[in-house]
C-alpha positions as CSV (number, residue, x, y, z in Angstrom):
1,M,0.0,-0.1,-0.2
2,K,1.6,3.2,-1.4
3,L,0.8,5.9,1.4
4,I,2.4,9.4,1.8
5,D,4.4,10.1,4.8
6,S,3.4,13.1,5.7
7,I,0.0,12.4,5.4
8,L,1.0,9.0,7.6
9,A,2.6,11.6,10.1
10,D,-0.5,14.1,10.4
11,A,-3.4,11.0,10.8
12,S,-3.5,11.5,14.6
13,S,-4.3,15.1,14.6
14,I,-6.5,14.8,11.5
15,A,-8.3,12.2,13.5
16,T,-8.7,14.8,16.2
17,L,-10.4,17.1,14.2
18,R,-12.6,14.3,12.7
19,R,-13.8,12.9,16.3
20,D,-14.6,16.8,16.9
21,I,-16.9,16.9,14.1
22,H,-18.6,13.5,15.3
23,A,-19.2,14.8,18.6
24,H,-20.7,18.1,17.3
25,P,-23.0,16.8,14.3
26,E,-25.0,19.3,12.7
27,L,-27.9,18.5,10.0
28,C,-28.1,19.9,6.5
29,F,-28.1,23.5,6.0
30,Q,-27.1,24.1,9.8
31,E,-23.3,23.3,9.4
32,E,-22.2,26.2,10.9
33,R,-19.6,24.8,13.5
34,T,-18.2,22.3,11.1
35,S,-17.9,24.8,8.4
36,D,-16.0,27.2,10.7
37,L,-13.7,24.3,11.9
38,I,-12.9,23.5,8.0
39,A,-12.4,27.0,6.6
40,K,-10.2,27.6,10.1
41,A,-8.2,24.5,9.1
42,L,-7.6,25.4,5.5
43,T,-6.8,29.2,6.3
44,D,-4.3,27.9,8.9
45,W,-2.5,26.0,6.0
46,G,-2.6,29.0,3.8
47,I,-5.3,27.6,1.6
48,P,-7.7,30.4,0.3
49,V,-11.3,29.8,1.2
50,H,-14.7,30.8,-0.2
51,R,-17.8,30.3,1.7
52,G,-21.6,30.6,1.4
53,L,-22.3,28.2,-1.5
54,G,-25.4,26.0,-0.6
55,K,-25.6,28.5,2.3
56,T,-22.7,26.6,4.4
57,G,-20.5,25.1,1.8
58,V,-17.0,25.3,1.6
59,V,-14.5,25.6,-1.1
60,G,-10.8,25.1,-0.6
61,I,-8.5,26.7,-3.4
62,V,-4.9,25.2,-4.2
63,K,-3.0,26.6,-6.9
64,N,0.3,26.4,-8.5
65,G,2.3,27.0,-11.6
66,T,0.6,28.9,-14.5
67,S,-1.8,26.0,-16.0
68,D,-5.5,27.0,-16.1
69,R,-6.5,23.1,-15.6
70,A,-8.7,22.4,-12.7
71,V,-10.3,19.3,-10.8
72,G,-12.6,18.8,-7.9
73,L,-12.5,16.7,-5.2
74,R,-15.9,16.5,-3.1
75,A,-16.5,15.6,0.8
76,D,-20.0,15.9,2.4
77,I,-20.2,17.5,5.9
78,D,-23.8,17.1,7.3
79,A,-25.3,14.5,9.9
80,L,-28.6,12.7,10.2
81,P,-31.1,13.1,12.5
82,M,-30.4,10.0,14.8
83,T,-29.9,9.4,18.6
84,E,-26.2,8.1,18.8
85,H,-26.1,4.9,21.0
86,N,-22.4,5.0,21.4
87,H,-20.9,6.0,24.8
88,F,-17.1,6.7,23.7
89,A,-15.5,9.8,24.3
90,H,-16.3,11.5,21.1
91,A,-19.9,10.5,20.8
92,S,-22.5,13.0,19.8
93,T,-23.2,15.8,22.3
94,Y,-26.4,16.8,20.3
95,P,-29.2,14.9,21.3
96,G,-31.1,13.7,18.2
97,K,-28.3,14.3,15.8
98,M,-25.5,11.8,14.7
99,H,-22.8,11.2,12.5
100,A,-23.8,8.1,11.2
101,C,-23.3,7.8,7.4
102,G,-19.2,8.7,8.0
103,H,-19.4,12.2,6.6
104,D,-17.1,13.2,9.4
105,G,-14.4,10.7,8.2
106,H,-15.3,12.2,4.4
107,T,-14.4,15.3,5.7
108,A,-11.1,14.2,7.6
109,M,-9.5,12.4,4.4
110,L,-10.2,15.5,2.4
111,L,-8.7,18.0,5.1
112,A,-5.8,15.4,5.4
113,A,-5.3,15.9,1.3
114,A,-5.6,19.6,2.0
115,K,-2.7,20.1,4.5
116,H,-0.3,17.8,2.1
117,L,-1.3,19.7,-0.9
118,S,-0.7,23.1,0.6
119,K,2.9,22.3,1.5
120,H,4.0,20.1,-1.4
121,R,1.9,21.6,-4.6
122,N,3.6,18.8,-6.6
123,F,1.2,20.0,-9.7
124,D,0.4,22.4,-12.4
125,G,-3.3,23.9,-11.9
126,T,-5.6,24.1,-9.3
127,V,-7.4,21.6,-6.6
128,Y,-10.7,22.8,-5.8
129,L,-11.5,20.9,-2.3
130,V,-15.3,21.1,-2.3
131,F,-16.7,20.4,1.3
132,Q,-20.5,20.0,0.5
133,P,-23.4,20.5,3.1
134,A,-26.8,18.7,3.2
135,E,-26.1,15.6,1.3
136,E,-28.8,13.9,3.4
137,G,-31.9,14.9,1.8
138,G,-31.4,18.5,1.4
139,G,-29.9,18.4,-2.3
140,G,-26.6,20.3,-1.2
141,A,-24.8,19.7,-4.3
142,R,-27.6,21.1,-6.3
143,E,-27.6,24.1,-4.3
144,M,-24.1,24.5,-4.8
145,I,-24.5,24.4,-8.5
146,K,-27.2,26.9,-8.2
147,D,-25.3,28.9,-6.2
148,G,-22.4,29.1,-9.0
149,L,-19.8,26.6,-8.3
150,F,-19.1,25.7,-11.3
151,K,-18.9,29.2,-12.7
152,L,-16.9,30.7,-9.9
153,F,-14.6,27.4,-10.0
154,P,-14.5,25.9,-13.5
155,M,-13.1,22.4,-13.3
156,E,-12.5,19.3,-15.6
157,A,-13.8,16.7,-13.5
158,M,-15.1,16.3,-10.1
159,F,-14.6,13.1,-7.9
160,G,-16.1,11.7,-4.5
161,A,-16.0,9.0,-2.5
162,H,-18.0,6.8,0.3
163,N,-17.1,4.9,3.0
164,W,-18.6,1.4,3.1
165,P,-18.8,-0.7,6.1
166,G,-18.4,-4.6,5.5
167,M,-15.6,-4.1,3.0
168,A,-12.2,-4.1,4.1
169,A,-10.2,-1.1,5.3
170,G,-7.7,-0.8,2.1
171,Q,-9.9,-2.0,-0.6
172,F,-11.9,-0.2,-2.7
173,A,-14.9,-0.6,-5.1
174,L,-15.8,1.4,-8.6
175,K,-18.1,0.8,-11.4
176,N,-18.8,2.8,-14.8
177,G,-22.1,3.8,-15.6
178,P,-25.2,3.9,-12.5
179,V,-24.1,3.2,-9.5
180,F,-26.8,4.5,-6.9
181,A,-30.1,4.9,-8.1
182,S,-32.6,7.7,-8.3
183,S,-34.7,8.7,-5.3
184,N,-38.5,9.7,-5.5
185,E,-41.5,10.0,-3.5
186,F,-45.3,9.9,-4.0
187,K,-48.4,10.7,-2.0
188,I,-51.7,9.3,-3.2
189,T,-55.0,10.4,-1.5
190,V,-57.8,8.0,-2.5
191,R,-61.2,9.9,-1.7
192,G,-64.5,7.5,-1.2
193,K,-67.7,8.5,1.1
194,G,-67.4,7.5,4.5
195,G,-70.1,5.9,6.7
196,H,-71.0,3.0,9.2
197,A,-68.7,-0.2,8.8
198,A,-72.0,-2.2,8.9
199,L,-73.3,-0.5,6.1
200,P,-70.6,-0.4,3.4
201,H,-73.2,-0.4,0.6
202,V,-74.2,3.0,1.3
203,G,-71.0,4.6,1.0
204,V,-67.6,4.3,-0.8
205,D,-64.7,2.8,0.9
206,P,-61.4,3.8,-0.3
207,V,-59.3,1.1,1.8
208,P,-60.0,-1.7,-0.6
209,V,-59.4,0.8,-3.4
210,A,-56.0,1.7,-2.4
211,C,-55.0,-1.8,-1.7
212,Q,-55.7,-2.8,-5.3
213,M,-53.5,0.3,-6.5
214,V,-50.6,-1.4,-4.3
215,Q,-51.1,-4.5,-6.2
216,G,-51.4,-2.6,-9.4
217,F,-48.2,-0.9,-8.9
218,Q,-46.1,-4.2,-8.8
219,T,-47.4,-5.1,-12.3
220,I,-45.9,-2.0,-13.6
221,I,-42.7,-3.5,-12.8
222,T,-43.3,-6.8,-13.8
223,R,-45.2,-6.0,-17.1
224,N,-44.4,-2.2,-18.2
225,K,-40.7,-2.1,-17.9
226,R,-38.2,-4.2,-19.3
227,P,-36.9,-7.2,-17.1
228,I,-33.5,-6.2,-17.5
229,D,-34.4,-2.3,-16.2
230,A,-34.1,-2.1,-12.7
231,G,-37.0,-0.4,-10.7
232,V,-38.2,-0.5,-7.4
233,I,-41.9,0.9,-6.0
234,S,-42.2,0.7,-2.4
235,V,-45.6,1.7,-0.9
236,T,-44.2,2.3,2.7
237,M,-47.1,4.1,4.3
238,I,-51.2,3.7,4.2
239,H,-53.3,5.9,6.5
240,A,-56.8,5.7,7.0
241,G,-59.7,5.9,9.4
242,E,-59.8,6.9,13.3
243,A,-62.4,4.0,14.4
244,T,-62.9,0.3,14.0
245,N,-66.9,0.8,13.0
246,V,-66.6,3.6,10.6
247,I,-65.5,3.5,6.7
248,P,-63.2,6.9,6.1
249,D,-63.5,9.2,3.6
250,A,-60.1,8.8,2.6
251,C,-56.9,6.8,2.4
252,V,-53.2,7.9,1.7
253,L,-50.7,5.8,0.5
254,E,-47.0,7.2,0.4
255,G,-43.7,5.5,-0.5
256,T,-40.6,5.9,-2.4
257,V,-39.6,4.8,-6.6
258,R,-35.7,4.0,-7.3
259,T,-34.6,3.5,-10.8
260,F,-31.0,3.7,-12.4
261,T,-32.3,6.0,-15.7
262,L,-34.6,8.6,-16.0
263,E,-36.4,6.8,-19.0
264,V,-37.5,4.0,-16.5
265,L,-38.4,6.8,-14.0
266,D,-40.7,8.6,-16.7
267,L,-42.5,5.3,-17.3
268,I,-42.9,4.5,-13.5
269,E,-44.4,7.8,-12.8
270,R,-46.5,7.7,-15.9
271,R,-47.9,4.5,-15.3
272,M,-48.6,5.0,-11.6
273,Q,-50.6,7.7,-12.1
274,A,-52.5,6.1,-14.7
275,V,-52.8,3.0,-12.6
276,A,-54.2,4.9,-9.6
277,E,-56.7,7.2,-11.3
278,S,-58.4,4.3,-13.4
279,I,-58.6,1.9,-10.2
280,G,-60.3,4.9,-8.4
281,A,-62.6,6.0,-11.3
282,A,-63.6,2.1,-11.5
283,F,-64.8,2.4,-7.7
284,D,-66.3,5.6,-7.9
285,C,-63.6,7.1,-6.2
286,T,-61.4,10.4,-6.6
287,V,-57.8,10.6,-6.7
288,E,-55.0,13.0,-6.2
289,F,-51.5,11.7,-7.1
290,A,-48.4,13.5,-6.6
291,F,-45.0,12.7,-7.3
292,R,-41.8,14.4,-6.1
293,R,-38.4,13.7,-7.8
294,N,-35.6,13.9,-5.2
295,Y,-32.0,13.0,-6.5
296,P,-31.3,11.7,-10.1
297,P,-29.2,8.5,-10.5
298,T,-25.4,8.5,-9.7
299,I,-24.0,7.6,-13.3
300,N,-20.0,7.6,-13.4
301,H,-18.5,8.5,-16.6
302,P,-16.2,6.0,-18.8
303,K,-12.8,7.8,-18.5
304,E,-12.8,9.2,-15.3
305,T,-14.0,6.0,-13.9
306,E,-10.9,4.1,-15.6
307,F,-8.6,6.9,-14.6
308,V,-9.7,6.2,-10.8
309,R,-9.4,2.8,-11.1
310,S,-5.5,3.1,-12.2
311,V,-4.5,5.1,-9.3
312,L,-6.3,2.9,-6.7
313,T,-4.7,-0.3,-8.6
314,D,-1.2,1.7,-8.1
315,M,-1.9,2.5,-4.7
316,V,-3.3,-0.6,-3.4
317,G,-3.2,-3.4,-6.0
318,S,-5.3,-4.6,-8.5
319,D,-6.7,-7.7,-6.2
320,N,-8.1,-4.5,-3.8
321,V,-9.8,-2.5,-6.4
322,Q,-13.4,-4.6,-6.9
323,E,-16.4,-4.1,-9.0
324,F,-19.1,-2.4,-7.1
325,E,-22.4,-3.9,-7.3
326,P,-25.0,-0.9,-7.9
327,T,-27.2,-0.2,-4.7
328,M,-30.6,1.3,-4.9
329,G,-29.6,3.6,-2.3
330,A,-29.4,7.5,-3.5
331,E,-26.7,10.1,-3.5
332,D,-26.4,13.5,-4.1
333,F,-23.1,13.8,-5.7
334,S,-25.4,12.8,-9.1
335,Y,-25.9,16.6,-9.5
336,F,-22.4,16.9,-10.0
337,L,-22.2,14.1,-12.3
338,Q,-24.8,15.8,-14.4
339,E,-22.9,18.8,-15.1
340,K,-19.3,17.5,-15.1
341,P,-17.4,14.3,-15.9
342,G,-16.4,12.1,-12.9
343,C,-16.7,9.1,-10.7
344,Y,-18.3,8.4,-7.5
345,F,-16.6,5.1,-5.5
346,L,-16.2,3.6,-2.4
347,I,-13.4,2.9,0.2
348,G,-13.7,-0.1,2.4
349,N,-14.8,1.0,6.6
350,G,-14.0,-2.5,7.6
351,D,-16.5,-4.7,9.7
352,G,-16.5,-2.5,12.7
353,S,-13.6,-4.0,14.8
354,H,-11.8,-0.5,15.0
355,R,-14.6,0.8,17.3
356,V,-13.4,1.5,20.8
357,G,-15.2,0.6,23.7
358,G,-18.0,2.1,24.8
359,H,-19.9,1.6,21.2
360,G,-23.6,0.3,20.9
361,L,-24.7,-3.0,20.7
362,G,-25.5,-2.8,16.9
363,P,-23.3,-3.3,13.8
364,C,-21.1,-0.6,12.3
365,M,-23.2,-0.2,9.3
366,L,-24.7,3.1,7.7
367,H,-27.1,5.0,9.2
368,N,-26.9,2.5,12.3
369,P,-27.1,4.2,15.9
370,S,-23.7,2.2,16.7
371,Y,-21.9,3.3,13.4
372,D,-18.5,5.0,13.7
373,F,-16.1,5.9,11.0
374,N,-12.7,4.1,11.0
375,D,-9.8,6.5,11.8
376,E,-7.3,3.9,10.0
377,L,-9.2,5.2,6.8
378,I,-7.7,8.7,7.2
379,P,-4.1,8.3,5.6
380,L,-5.3,6.0,2.8
381,G,-8.0,8.6,1.7
382,G,-5.7,11.3,2.1
383,S,-2.8,9.8,0.0
384,M,-5.9,8.7,-2.5
385,W,-7.1,12.3,-3.1
386,V,-3.5,13.8,-3.3
387,K,-2.5,11.3,-5.7
388,M,-5.9,11.5,-7.8
389,A,-5.2,15.4,-8.0
390,E,-1.6,15.0,-8.8
391,Q,-2.0,12.4,-11.6
392,W,-5.2,14.3,-13.5
393,L,-3.1,17.6,-13.3
394,N,0.1,16.3,-14.4
395,S,-1.3,14.1,-17.1
396,P,-2.6,14.9,-20.7
397,R,-5.4,17.3,-20.7
398,P,-8.8,15.1,-21.5
């Protein structure tokens, strides 16, 4: 494993910063303290800072030489609205908030790279260090773009990474094409006519109508889209009624849709609305159909993915660079990849054995109240970002 000596030497101090961030988690667009900590560290290392994109985003600018070439490296900085079950020294001090997805570690790895890049600058061009808020549902990447990220900081490509529990520390995984799905939500209100449960014939019961809709939606997956195209419809909430002997006036269905392509998403949304409205009409119910598109699918670009594969293979060997099996989870790095070529990949977080005494009883998995980032990744992740930036800027222009 090829690690950078200066990053290894600084790993302990960067881990202290990471644990400070972990102990003070902040939710999307509220990352004021976290942004202050990041900006202070970058400024102390002589790195100019731009603040305010996406409200609490921070961009560090590391320049060297005369080239107009530039590359972007991204870390997300927000936490989740969860209560932490860990009791070690750096556990969350904010009730109901927790770094349960490792964004504190992503920030630490990029800070480790930033310190080295500022000191050594073995490249010709500019490295933009993008510390992005509000990945967990707020669309912080989209908001940074709206606020002018790529206009203010034009770059050739953008790269990002996420830690992955269950994959060994020292291993990576990536894939060309779709890697994370789109994330979308729906809410369907079925309105009938309430009445006494003993006299269903004088009312219009929306509950069995809603049940038929749930079943009908699955035929969209099995009979409308091509079998080789991935898509998931999950009805996760059904709300109706207030008493056991009363037929309710309305029944509300809510849930999510996940796809890897916008074409399949268009098909599913169109067919869901048609199925819902047709079933409602067949049973004398009215239907209100609402569909909200959140994050688009995360789709890696071919050349940039092979570039990342080459850098990582040189660092850890081909046996430790795996092919990533796409997941139906979502990631707002997708917005960056819609605007710029790039690659989003995984870095192994281990099996949880790195956790010190005082961790919760649950597994060390993402979005679990017993999760904690593995600080052993800081020198690896920091070295990874430095090598990626240097090799990109020192290679021929794409």
